[in-house]
N, C-alpha and C positions, 0 to 999 in steps of 0.2 A: 931756524929763523928767529926763535926766541932769543938765542944768545946774541945774534946780530942786533936785534932790536934793543936789548939791554945796553950793549956797548954804544950803539948809535945815540941813545937817549943821554948817556953819560957824556959823550963827546959834545952833544948839543949844549950842555951846561958850561963847558970850558971854551968852546969856540963857536962863533956864529957861522952857520952854513950860508954860503954865498950863492951857490948854484947846484943843480943836480944834473948829472950826466949818466944815463943808464942805457944798457944795450941788452936786448933779449929777443927771443923769437915771439911772434904774435901769439903762439899757443900759451906762453907764460905771462902774458900781459897782465891778467888779473892778479896773479900771484906777485908779480913785481910791484904793481901799484899798491897792493895790500901790504907788502913788506915796507914800503915807504910810509904808509899810514900808521902801522903799528910801531914804527920807529920814531913817531912823533911829527912827521911831516904831513900836516893837514891843510886843507883848503880846497877851494874849487879848482879843478883842472881845466884850464882854458888853453886850447891849442890853436895855433895859427892855421889857417886853411891851406897854406902852401906845404906840400910834401916834397921834399928833395928826393928825387929818384935817380937811378942810373949809377949808383956807387957800388957796383958789385951786387951782392944779394941783399944789400941793406937799403932801406928807405929811412929818411930822417924827418922827425917832427920836432917842433919847438913851441914853447909857450911858457906858461906859468902855473905853479901850484900856489894859490894865494898870491903873494908878491914875490915868490921865489922862482927865478928862471929855471926851466927844465929843458934838456935836450934828450930826445928819445931816439935811439938808433935801433931799428927793429928789422929782423929778418923774416920776410914773408914768403920764403920759397922752401920747397922740399928738395932734398938731394935726389936727383933722378937716378943715381946709381944704387939707391936703396929702395927698391920697389916693395911695397907692402901689399900682399894679397889678402883681401878680406874674405872673399868667397871664390870658390873654384867653379 
């Protein structure tokens, strides 16, 4: 993550970021948003209340981080073929 953040910060010097598009599982949402923050993408996250559903296992949110548009595609489903047994 640190290497990604270093390169992202350098790229921000040479090119203006116009939008963000990310895709992750909901279990990784905090890590994904933290990675954006340590890469220099800061500001309040304001999401639209409309969630686009029904596109396979993905739902889509959109909004802004500060003034930067963001599109978040997230998978909120578990694979039923991989059952995890916690207790017998």
